[in-house]
ROPA-936297 format. One record per residue (C-alpha): x, z, y; residue in three letters. Coordinates in steps of 0.05 Angstrom, whole numbers, plus 32768, in hexadecimal, padded with zeros to 4 digits. Layout:
BEGIN
XZYALA
...
! end
This chain:
BEGIN
89858E2371F4MET
89CB8E1A7217LYS
89DC8E20725ETHR
8A148DF07275THR
8A3B8DFA72BCPHE
8A1C8DB372D6CYS
89D98DD372C9SER
89E38E0D72EATHR
8A068DEC7329LEU
89C68DBE732EVAL
899D8DFF732CLEU
89CF8E1B7364ALA
89C58DDB738CALA
89798DE67388ALA
897A8E2A73A0THR
89A68E1A73D7VAL
89788DE273F1GLN
893B8E1073EBVAL
89638E40741DLEU
89648E09744FALA
89138E077457ALA
88F48E3C748CTHR
88AB8E4B7480VAL
88838E6774BCTYR
88438E8A74A5PRO
88098E8474CEASP
87CA8EB274BEALA
87908E8D74A2THR
874B8E8774BEGLY
87678E8F7507ASP
87388E4D750DPHE
86F58E6D750BTHR
86BD8E3E74FAPRO
86BD8E3874B3GLY
86C18DFB7485GLY
86FA8DDD74B4PHE
87338DF37489GLY
875B8DAF749BTYR
87618DCE74E3LEU
877F8E0A74CBASP
87CA8E1674C4ILE
87DE8E44748CTHR
88298E3A7492SER
885C8E0D74AFVAL
889B8DF67487GLU
88D88DD874A7VAL
890D8DBC748AASP
894B8D89749AASN
897E8D647473ASP
89BC8D457499ASP
898A8D1074B8VAL
89458D2274B1THR
89148D5974C7LEU
88D48D6D74ABSER
88958D9674BBPHE
886A8D9E7487ARG
88288DB974A1ILE
88018DE5746CASN
87B98DE7747CLEU
877A8E0B7454ALA
875B8DC97444ASP
87678D81743BASN
877B8D5E747DPRO
87608D187467LEU
87168D397460VAL
87098D21749DVAL
872B8CE974CDASP
872F8D06750BTRP
875A8D427502ALA
87988D4A752BLYS
87DB8D68751FTYR
880E8D70755ALEU
88518D8C7564ILE
886F8D9975A9GLY
88B98DA375ABLEU
88E98DCE75DDASP
892E8DA975C9THR
89508DAC760EALA
894E8DCC7654ALA
89158DAA7682GLY
88DF8D9E765AGLY
88968D977675ASN
88818DE4767CTHR
88358DD67697THR
88168DA1766CGLY
87F48D797657PRO
88108D65761CASP
88208D177608ALA
87DD8D0C75EETRP
87BE8D287635GLY
87A28D697611LYS
87B18DAC7638PRO
87E78DBE760FILE
882A8DE1762FSER
886C8E027629MET
88708E307662SER
88B58E4B7647ILE
88E18E1B763CGLY
88B78DE47644GLY
88A58DA67613MET
88D78D6E760DASP
88BC8D4375D2TYR
88788D4475B3PHE
885F8D2D756DILE
881B8D147566GLY
87FD8D067527SER
87B98CE9750FTRP
878F8CDD74C9MET
875F8CA574E4ASN
876D8C5C74DCPHE
87A08C6C74A7GLY
87D08CA974B7THR
88018C9C74EAGLY
88268CC3751FALA
88508CB97561GLU
888C8CDD7586VAL
888E8CE275D1ARG
88C28CFA75FDVAL
88BC8D1C7644TRP
88E58CFA767CASP
88DF8D2976B1GLY
889C8D0D76C8SER
887C8CE7768FALA
88708CE57644TRP
88948CA97628ASN
888B8C8975DDTHR
88C78C8B75B7VAL
88CF8C457593SER
88EA8C427551ASP
88E38C8D7547SER
88E68C8774FAGLY
88AC8CC474F5ILE
88848CBF74ADTHR
884C8CE07496VAL
88348CFC745ATHR
87FA8D1F7445THR
87DE8D417405ASP
879D8D7373FFPRO
87B78DA57425SER
87ED8D90744FSER
880C8D5D7484VAL
88578D517480THR
88768D3074CALEU
88C28D1E74B8ALA
88ED8CF774EALEU
89348CEE74F9PRO
894C8D267525PHE
897F8CFA754CSER
89398CDA756AVAL
892D8D26758ALEU
89758D2475A1ASN
89888D5A7571LEU
89C48D617546ASN
89D48D93750ALEU
89E18DD87521GLY
89AE8DD8755AASP
89738DFF7563THR
89348DEB7580PHE
88F28E0D7591ARG
88AE8DEB757FPHE
88638DF97572ASP
88388DDA7546VAL
87E48DD17552TYR
87A78DB47533THR
87768D8F755ETHR
87448D577563SER
872F8D23758EASP
87038D4975BFGLY
87268D9375BBASN
87688DB475D4SER
878E8DDC759EVAL
875E8DF77563LEU
879B8E1A753EASP
87DE8E28755AALA
881A8E3E7522ALA
883B8E637554GLY
87FC8E927561SER
87C98EBC753BTHR
87958EBD7571ALA
87588EA37559PRO
87398E607573LEU
86FC8E3A756DTHR
86E58DF77585TRP
87038DF175D5ASN
87238DC97601ASN
87438E047623ASN
87908E007640PRO
87B78E197605TYR
88038E32761FASP
88358E4075E0SER
88598E697611GLY
88838E9D75EAGLN
88628E9075A9ASN
888C8E56759AVAL
88B28E52755BLEU
88FB8E427550SER
89278E1A751CTYR
89738E0B750BTHR
89898DC574F6LEU
89B08DE474BAVAL
89E78DB07497PRO
89DD8DA1744EGLU
89FE8DCA7421PRO
8A498DAD7413THR
8A618DA673CCLEU
8A958DE473D4PRO
8A538E0973E8ALA
8A328DF073A7LEU
8A708DFF7382LEU
8A728E48739CLEU
8A328E58738FVAL
8A288E367345GLY
8A698E577331GLY
8A468E9B7343ALA
8A0D8E8A731BVAL
8A368E7772E0TRP
8A608EB272E6PHE
8A1C8EDA72E3GLY
8A098EB472AATRP
8A468EC27284ARG
8A438F0C7297SER
8A018F0E7278ARG
8A108EEB723BARG
8A4A8F157231ALA
8A1D8F4F7230ARG
89F18F307203GLY
8A278F1B71CFSER
8A448F6A71D6ALA
89FC8F8C71C6ALA
! end
């Protein structure tokens, strides 16, 4: 089968795009009761393009097995956030270092949905027209929104943590910690266990051409060696 420069460039583009995503592994089984894998985070994949930021929360089981699981994200995007809690849903969740500026809460009951709230220095306010979307599959929940809603720009770095919970509980699993948890309503502080992500620009055409050229050169070299054999 012939390989053309165009197909090589397409491969290169796909490779560059994959490099933009960051995967944050989390220990499986750190939510200890068996049979509740939809509350057990296995990893979080964070990605962005020039407009949208997405969080794919990978789970040990189908998030739609029950209708009461909740998936939350706390974000520290700037100085002056809420350091003591509670979060925007009144749960005892805090970020004592840096502070939580934005909160994303999602639910699986009555049709999947999500909202964004912002800390104004004394209270949590709902962000109208946040543009957030929720996508599910048998092992994940993906929350995506324009990062401008979070007052972020390309090149900015922010800190975050991802939590699973239910109506009557506090944090049941957190992406930033491997400490085993069970059913509880205890205060949870992400503290120093937060994760960080930098919004990276999409690859430009010159960058794609550079990568494509390198791949093409390697293909030509392999082909030449094969012809000489």
